[in-house]
C-alpha positions as CSV (number, residue, x, y, z in Angstrom):
1,M,88.7,164.8,4.8
2,D,90.0,161.5,3.5
3,Y,86.7,160.0,2.5
4,K,83.8,160.6,0.0
5,V,80.3,159.4,0.9
6,K,76.9,160.7,0.0
7,D,75.8,162.3,3.4
8,M,77.5,162.1,6.7
9,A,74.3,163.0,8.5
10,L,73.2,159.4,7.8
11,A,76.0,158.0,10.0
12,G,73.7,157.4,13.1
13,A,71.3,155.3,11.1
14,G,74.3,153.4,9.6
15,R,75.7,152.6,13.1
16,E,72.3,151.2,14.1
17,E,72.4,149.0,11.0
18,L,75.9,147.8,11.9
19,I,74.8,146.8,15.5
20,I,72.0,144.7,14.0
21,S,74.4,143.0,11.6
22,E,76.9,142.2,14.3
23,Q,74.3,140.0,16.0
24,E,73.9,138.0,12.8
25,M,77.6,137.6,12.0
26,P,78.9,135.2,14.7
27,G,81.9,134.2,12.7
28,L,83.4,137.7,12.5
29,M,82.6,138.5,16.1
30,A,84.2,135.2,17.3
31,T,87.2,136.0,15.2
32,R,87.5,139.4,16.8
33,A,87.3,137.9,20.3
34,K,89.9,135.2,19.5
35,Y,92.4,137.1,17.4
36,G,91.8,140.7,18.4
37,P,94.2,140.8,21.4
38,Q,97.0,139.4,19.2
39,K,96.6,142.1,16.5
40,P,97.8,139.8,13.7
41,L,97.3,142.5,11.1
42,A,99.1,145.3,13.0
43,G,101.0,147.7,10.8
44,L,99.4,146.4,7.6
45,K,97.7,148.6,5.1
46,I,94.7,146.9,3.5
47,T,92.6,148.1,0.6
48,G,89.1,146.7,0.1
49,S,87.1,146.8,-3.1
50,L,83.9,145.2,-2.1
51,H,80.2,146.2,-1.8
52,M,79.9,148.9,0.9
53,T,77.0,147.3,2.9
54,A,76.3,146.8,6.6
55,Q,77.9,143.3,6.3
56,T,81.0,144.8,4.8
57,G,81.1,147.4,7.5
58,V,81.3,144.6,10.1
59,L,84.2,143.0,8.0
60,I,86.0,146.4,7.9
61,E,85.7,146.9,11.6
62,T,86.9,143.3,12.2
63,L,90.0,144.0,10.1
64,R,90.6,147.1,12.2
65,E,90.1,145.2,15.4
66,L,92.9,142.9,14.2
67,G,95.2,145.9,13.7
68,A,94.9,146.8,10.0
69,D,94.9,150.3,8.5
70,V,92.0,150.1,6.1
71,R,90.8,152.1,3.1
72,W,87.7,151.0,1.2
73,A,85.7,151.4,-2.1
74,S,82.7,149.6,-3.3
75,C,83.0,147.1,-6.3
76,N,79.6,148.1,-7.8
77,I,78.1,151.5,-8.7
78,F,74.7,150.7,-7.2
79,S,75.5,148.5,-4.2
80,T,76.6,151.0,-1.5
81,Q,74.3,151.5,1.5
82,D,74.9,155.2,2.0
83,H,74.1,155.3,5.7
84,V,76.6,152.5,6.4
85,A,79.3,154.2,4.3
86,A,78.8,157.3,6.4
87,A,79.0,155.3,9.7
88,I,82.3,153.7,8.7
89,A,83.7,157.0,7.6
90,E,82.7,158.6,10.9
91,A,84.6,155.7,12.6
92,G,87.7,157.0,10.9
93,V,88.0,154.6,7.9
94,P,88.6,156.3,4.5
95,V,85.6,155.2,2.5
96,F,85.0,156.2,-1.1
97,A,81.6,154.9,-2.0
98,W,78.0,156.0,-2.6
99,K,75.0,154.6,-4.4
100,G,74.7,155.6,-8.0
101,E,78.3,156.4,-8.9
102,T,79.2,157.1,-12.5
103,L,81.9,154.8,-14.0
104,E,84.3,157.7,-13.8
105,E,83.6,158.2,-10.1
106,Y,83.7,154.4,-9.5
107,W,87.2,154.0,-10.9
108,D,88.5,157.1,-9.2
109,C,87.1,155.8,-5.9
110,T,89.0,152.5,-6.5
111,Y,92.2,154.5,-7.2
112,R,91.7,156.5,-4.0
113,A,91.2,153.4,-1.9
114,L,94.5,152.1,-3.3
115,T,96.3,155.3,-2.5
116,W,97.4,156.4,1.0
117,P,98.0,160.1,1.8
118,D,101.7,159.7,1.4
119,G,101.2,158.2,-2.1
120,S,101.9,154.6,-1.1
121,G,99.7,151.7,-1.8
122,P,98.4,148.7,0.3
123,D,100.3,145.8,1.7
124,Q,97.2,143.5,1.1
125,I,94.0,143.7,-0.8
126,V,90.4,142.3,-0.2
127,D,88.9,142.2,-3.7
128,D,85.5,141.3,-5.1
129,G,85.6,140.7,-8.9
130,G,89.2,141.8,-9.2
131,D,88.9,145.5,-10.0
132,A,91.5,146.7,-7.5
133,T,93.8,143.9,-8.7
134,L,93.1,144.8,-12.4
135,L,93.9,148.5,-11.9
136,I,97.3,147.6,-10.4
137,H,98.2,145.1,-13.1
138,R,97.0,147.3,-16.0
139,G,98.7,150.3,-14.5
140,C,102.0,148.3,-14.5
141,K,101.5,147.3,-18.1
142,A,100.8,150.9,-19.1
143,E,104.0,152.0,-17.4
144,N,105.9,149.5,-19.4
145,D,104.0,150.3,-22.7
146,P,101.9,153.5,-22.6
147,A,100.6,152.7,-26.1
148,I,98.2,150.1,-24.7
149,L,96.1,153.0,-23.3
150,D,95.5,154.3,-26.8
151,E,94.4,151.0,-28.3
152,P,90.8,151.4,-29.7
153,T,88.0,149.8,-27.7
154,D,84.3,150.0,-27.9
155,V,84.0,149.1,-24.2
156,Y,83.2,152.4,-22.4
157,E,84.4,151.1,-19.0
158,M,87.8,150.3,-20.5
159,Q,87.9,153.9,-21.9
160,V,87.3,155.2,-18.4
161,I,90.1,153.0,-16.9
162,N,92.5,154.1,-19.7
163,A,91.8,157.7,-19.0
164,L,92.4,157.3,-15.3
165,L,95.7,155.4,-15.9
166,K,96.9,158.2,-18.3
167,R,96.3,160.7,-15.6
168,V,98.2,158.7,-13.0
169,L,101.0,158.0,-15.5
170,K,101.4,161.7,-16.1
171,E,101.7,162.4,-12.4
172,D,104.1,159.5,-11.6
173,P,105.5,157.3,-14.4
174,R,106.4,154.5,-11.9
175,H,103.4,154.8,-9.5
176,W,101.9,151.3,-10.2
177,H,105.3,149.5,-10.1
178,K,105.9,150.9,-6.7
179,V,102.5,149.9,-5.5
180,A,102.7,146.4,-6.9
181,A,106.2,145.8,-5.3
182,N,104.7,146.4,-1.9
183,V,101.6,144.2,-2.2
184,K,102.0,140.9,-0.5
185,G,98.8,139.3,-1.6
186,V,95.1,139.6,-2.4
187,S,92.1,137.5,-1.2
188,E,89.5,137.3,-3.9
189,E,85.7,137.0,-3.1
190,T,84.1,135.9,-6.4
191,T,84.1,133.4,-9.2
192,T,84.8,136.2,-11.7
193,G,87.8,137.5,-9.8
194,V,89.2,134.0,-9.4
195,H,88.9,133.4,-13.2
196,R,90.8,136.6,-13.8
197,L,93.5,135.6,-11.4
198,L,93.9,132.2,-12.9
199,Q,94.2,133.7,-16.4
200,M,96.9,136.0,-15.2
201,E,98.7,133.2,-13.5
202,E,98.5,131.0,-16.7
203,K,100.0,133.9,-18.7
204,K,102.7,134.5,-16.0
205,E,101.4,138.0,-15.5
206,L,100.3,137.7,-11.9
207,L,102.4,140.0,-9.7
208,F,101.6,138.7,-6.2
209,Q,100.1,135.8,-4.4
210,A,96.3,135.4,-4.4
211,I,94.0,133.4,-2.2
212,N,90.8,132.0,-3.7
213,V,88.2,132.7,-1.0
214,N,85.3,132.0,-3.4
215,D,85.8,128.2,-3.5
216,A,85.7,127.7,0.2
217,V,82.6,125.6,0.8
218,T,81.4,128.0,3.5
219,K,81.7,130.8,1.0
220,S,80.6,129.4,-2.3
221,K,77.5,127.5,-1.0
222,F,76.4,130.2,1.5
223,D,77.0,133.2,-0.8
224,N,76.0,131.6,-4.1
225,V,73.3,129.1,-3.2
226,Y,71.8,130.3,0.1
227,G,72.5,134.0,-0.4
228,C,70.9,134.1,-3.9
229,R,68.0,131.9,-2.6
230,H,67.3,134.7,-0.2
231,S,68.1,137.9,-2.2
232,L,67.1,137.4,-5.8
233,T,63.4,137.7,-5.4
234,D,63.9,140.3,-2.7
235,G,65.5,142.5,-5.4
236,I,62.8,141.8,-8.0
237,K,60.0,142.5,-5.7
238,R,61.5,145.7,-4.3
239,A,62.1,146.9,-7.8
240,M,58.8,146.0,-9.4
241,D,56.4,145.1,-6.6
242,V,55.2,142.3,-8.8
243,M,53.5,139.0,-8.0
244,I,56.0,136.2,-9.0
245,A,53.6,133.3,-8.3
246,G,52.2,131.9,-11.5
247,K,54.6,133.7,-13.8
248,V,57.1,132.0,-16.1
249,A,60.8,132.7,-15.1
250,M,63.7,132.0,-17.5
251,L,66.8,131.4,-15.5
252,C,70.1,131.4,-17.5
253,G,72.6,129.2,-15.7
254,Y,72.3,126.4,-13.2
255,G,75.6,126.6,-11.3
256,D,75.7,127.3,-7.6
257,V,74.1,130.8,-8.2
258,G,71.5,129.4,-10.5
259,K,70.6,126.6,-8.1
260,G,69.9,129.2,-5.4
261,C,68.0,131.4,-7.8
262,A,65.9,128.5,-9.0
263,E,64.9,127.7,-5.4
264,S,64.1,131.3,-4.8
265,L,61.8,131.5,-7.8
266,A,60.2,128.2,-7.2
267,N,59.5,129.1,-3.5
268,E,57.5,132.0,-4.9
269,R,55.6,129.5,-7.0
270,A,57.0,130.7,-10.4
271,R,57.2,128.2,-13.2
272,V,60.9,128.0,-13.8
273,L,62.7,127.3,-17.1
274,V,66.5,126.9,-17.1
275,S,69.1,127.4,-19.9
276,E,72.5,125.7,-19.6
277,V,75.6,124.9,-21.7
278,D,77.0,122.4,-19.2
279,P,75.3,118.9,-19.6
280,I,75.9,118.0,-16.0
281,C,74.3,121.2,-14.7
282,A,71.5,120.7,-17.2
283,L,70.9,117.1,-15.9
284,Q,70.8,118.4,-12.3
285,A,68.2,120.9,-13.4
286,C,66.1,118.1,-14.9
287,M,66.5,116.1,-11.7
288,A,65.2,119.2,-9.8
289,G,62.0,119.1,-11.9
290,L,62.9,122.1,-14.0
291,Q,62.5,122.4,-17.8
292,V,65.8,122.9,-19.6
293,C,65.4,124.9,-22.8
294,T,67.1,127.8,-24.7
295,V,66.4,131.5,-24.2
296,E,64.9,131.5,-27.7
297,D,62.4,128.9,-26.6
298,A,61.4,131.0,-23.7
299,L,60.8,134.3,-25.6
300,P,57.1,133.7,-26.3
301,V,56.2,132.7,-22.7
302,A,58.6,134.0,-20.1
303,D,57.7,137.0,-17.9
304,I,60.9,137.2,-15.9
305,Y,64.5,136.7,-17.1
306,V,67.5,136.2,-14.7
307,T,71.1,135.7,-15.9
308,A,73.3,133.8,-13.5
309,T,76.2,132.6,-15.6
310,G,79.2,134.9,-15.2
311,N,79.5,135.0,-19.0
312,C,78.8,137.7,-21.6
313,S,75.9,138.4,-24.0
314,V,73.7,135.7,-22.4
315,I,70.6,137.8,-23.1
316,T,71.1,139.9,-26.3
317,A,69.4,143.1,-27.4
318,E,67.8,140.9,-30.2
319,H,66.3,138.7,-27.5
320,M,64.8,141.6,-25.7
321,S,63.3,142.9,-28.9
322,K,61.3,139.7,-29.0
323,M,60.2,139.4,-25.4
324,K,56.6,139.6,-24.2
325,D,55.3,143.1,-23.4
326,Q,56.5,144.2,-19.9
327,A,58.9,141.3,-19.4
328,I,61.3,141.9,-16.5
329,V,65.1,141.4,-17.2
330,C,67.8,141.2,-14.5
331,N,71.2,139.8,-13.7
332,I,72.6,138.2,-10.6
333,G,75.9,136.9,-12.1
334,H,78.9,139.0,-11.4
335,F,79.6,140.4,-14.8
336,D,77.6,143.4,-15.8
337,N,77.7,142.4,-19.5
338,E,75.6,139.2,-19.3
339,I,72.8,141.4,-20.7
340,E,73.6,143.5,-23.7
341,V,72.7,146.8,-22.2
342,D,74.9,148.9,-24.5
343,K,73.4,147.4,-27.6
344,L,69.9,147.8,-26.1
345,N,70.6,151.5,-25.5
346,K,71.6,151.9,-29.2
347,W,68.7,149.9,-30.6
348,P,67.1,152.0,-33.4
349,G,64.0,153.8,-32.2
350,I,64.3,152.6,-28.6
351,V,62.9,154.9,-25.8
352,R,64.3,154.5,-22.3
353,K,62.8,156.0,-19.2
354,E,64.3,155.7,-15.7
355,I,61.5,154.8,-13.3
356,K,62.9,155.0,-9.7
357,G,66.3,156.6,-9.8
358,S,69.6,155.3,-8.4
359,F,68.1,154.2,-5.1
360,C,66.3,151.4,-6.9
361,P,67.4,151.5,-10.6
362,V,64.6,150.4,-12.9
363,S,64.5,151.4,-16.6
364,R,61.6,150.9,-19.0
365,Y,62.6,150.3,-22.6
366,T,59.9,150.8,-25.2
367,F,60.6,149.4,-28.7
368,P,59.3,150.9,-31.9
369,D,56.5,148.2,-32.1
370,S,55.3,149.7,-28.7
371,H,56.1,146.6,-26.5
372,C,58.3,147.3,-23.5
373,I,60.6,145.5,-21.1
374,Y,61.9,146.5,-17.7
375,L,65.6,146.3,-17.0
376,L,66.7,146.2,-13.3
377,A,69.9,147.7,-12.0
378,E,71.1,148.5,-15.5
379,G,72.1,144.8,-15.9
380,R,74.3,144.8,-12.7
381,L,73.6,142.7,-9.6
382,V,69.9,143.0,-9.0
383,N,70.0,141.9,-5.4
384,L,72.4,144.7,-4.4
385,G,71.2,147.3,-6.9
386,C,67.5,147.0,-6.0
387,A,67.7,145.5,-2.5
388,T,70.4,145.1,0.2
389,G,72.2,141.9,-1.0
390,H,72.7,138.8,0.9
391,P,71.7,138.7,4.6
392,S,74.3,139.1,7.4
393,F,74.5,135.4,8.4
394,V,75.4,134.4,4.9
395,M,78.1,137.1,4.6
396,S,79.4,136.1,8.0
397,N,80.6,132.9,6.5
398,S,82.1,134.6,3.4
399,F,83.8,137.3,5.4
400,T,85.2,135.1,8.1
401,N,87.0,133.3,5.3
402,Q,88.2,136.7,4.0
403,V,89.7,137.5,7.5
404,F,91.4,134.2,7.8
405,A,92.8,134.6,4.3
406,Q,94.1,138.1,5.2
407,M,95.8,136.7,8.3
408,D,97.3,133.9,6.2
409,I,98.8,136.4,3.8
410,A,100.2,138.3,6.7
411,R,101.9,135.2,8.1
412,N,103.2,134.2,4.7
413,P,104.2,137.4,2.9
414,D,107.0,135.7,0.9
415,R,104.9,132.8,-0.5
416,P,105.6,132.3,-4.2
417,V,103.3,134.1,-6.7
418,G,100.3,131.9,-7.5
419,V,96.6,131.3,-6.9
420,Y,96.0,129.3,-3.7
421,L,93.0,127.4,-2.3
422,I,91.8,127.6,1.3
423,N,92.5,124.6,3.5
424,K,89.6,122.4,4.3
425,K,90.4,122.8,8.1
426,L,89.9,126.5,7.8
427,D,86.5,125.8,6.1
428,E,85.6,123.6,9.0
429,E,86.6,126.2,11.5
430,V,84.4,128.8,9.8
431,A,81.5,126.4,9.9
432,K,82.0,125.6,13.6
433,L,81.9,129.3,14.4
434,H,78.3,129.5,13.1
435,L,76.8,126.4,14.5
436,E,76.0,127.7,18.0
437,K,74.0,130.6,16.5
438,L,71.8,127.9,14.8
439,G,71.5,125.8,18.0
440,A,73.4,122.9,16.4
441,K,75.4,120.4,18.3
442,L,78.1,118.3,16.6
443,T,78.5,114.6,17.3
444,T,82.0,113.7,18.5
445,L,83.8,110.8,16.9
446,T,85.1,108.1,19.2
447,Q,88.7,107.1,18.8
448,A,87.5,103.7,17.4
449,Q,85.3,105.5,14.8
450,A,88.1,107.9,13.9
451,D,90.6,105.0,13.5
452,Y,88.0,103.1,11.3
453,I,87.8,105.9,8.7
454,G,91.4,107.1,9.1
455,V,91.0,110.6,10.5
456,P,92.3,112.2,13.7
457,V,89.7,112.8,16.4
458,E,90.6,116.5,16.5
459,G,93.5,117.7,14.3
460,P,95.3,121.0,14.9
461,F,93.8,123.9,13.1
462,K,96.1,125.6,10.6
463,A,95.1,128.4,8.3
464,E,97.1,127.0,5.4
465,T,96.4,127.4,1.8
466,Y,97.1,125.0,-1.0
467,R,97.8,125.7,-4.7
468,Y,95.7,124.4,-7.5
């Protein structure tokens, strides 16, 4: 049985969820209709490391419709929808994901998604945050220098990764080099993963081509702005059943994710404060009518704290020790260390109590002075940990870009190693695939108008990518 999910009895409910999602994902369904007969991914093994949700299920079945042999793991210990994972496994896809994994289980699932029954690895990767890519690259480093696995680290997750790599190294000292040699490319979903890729490219450590899906407009705006606008408060309300109107919300970060979150909180009639390090983003927040201040300024007044920066230690344990009684703290940026959860757990005299379990992870932390705070999803993505993430229509935009990127890698397997951007024409094609669902009708340029601004009336579509 080449899968591991929570309960296969849930598969029927998961299939119904997939049917609903398909109706809200016109980009993926149009891609199936257009490219399915051609089977552009035939013969290719694709590993996915991405939240195992209904929307991801439609992506997986689209990749299969295009001919791919797919294996999948989630990229977050809390984001899996167990009924959907069961449905995808029932359809014959090896899935290794369930809600509430331990870190040891999570990284073992990633390893299993990267490993076919014959011991080989993938030809291509769909990554979200870069964990599958990280495991291959660190595995290769460890095979070159096993001593790196014994370097001291206070980061528990790195200890878990090192232990897994030691196990694999003992079984096959060249496993990761063989896997890396066969990988033709990765398409990366998130800002965090793209940053990791660019750092590896700058250090000349990147082992295969990578396509930055994140910065396609039909991904970044839909996923980061419109998706977070929908799902942030969904997660908070499901976790706490709290009235947001009238409360003071401290939003850390006013990039694309922060902009969507600010709209979400303001739509609930919260009073929104914003912290920023970037003067341009801070100015934009001011122009949106928001008060820009520091986290320290907010401590006496804020009821809800949301981190949306992609950075580390944005809200510290010291901050949380000074918050109002029963303040709510959560994260919607990709990194799970934006909130100092480890330091919070080690705070002298702290008492932690889990309130709802892994199906909606909420923990109450009571400090020695008897005031408490509520931490949602253990500092991981609140919209996926405590709710169901972004809606299907949003993810249709993101995942249609992913499919086009995978087809592009398949067409260009020998492209030089580097991080590539998606062509604007592809972005426009993805947008067009979603307009009919919204009842929109484009205006067509006349030849005279096109000549006036120097563009073709209708240029040929090419799924090209361009380097930074």
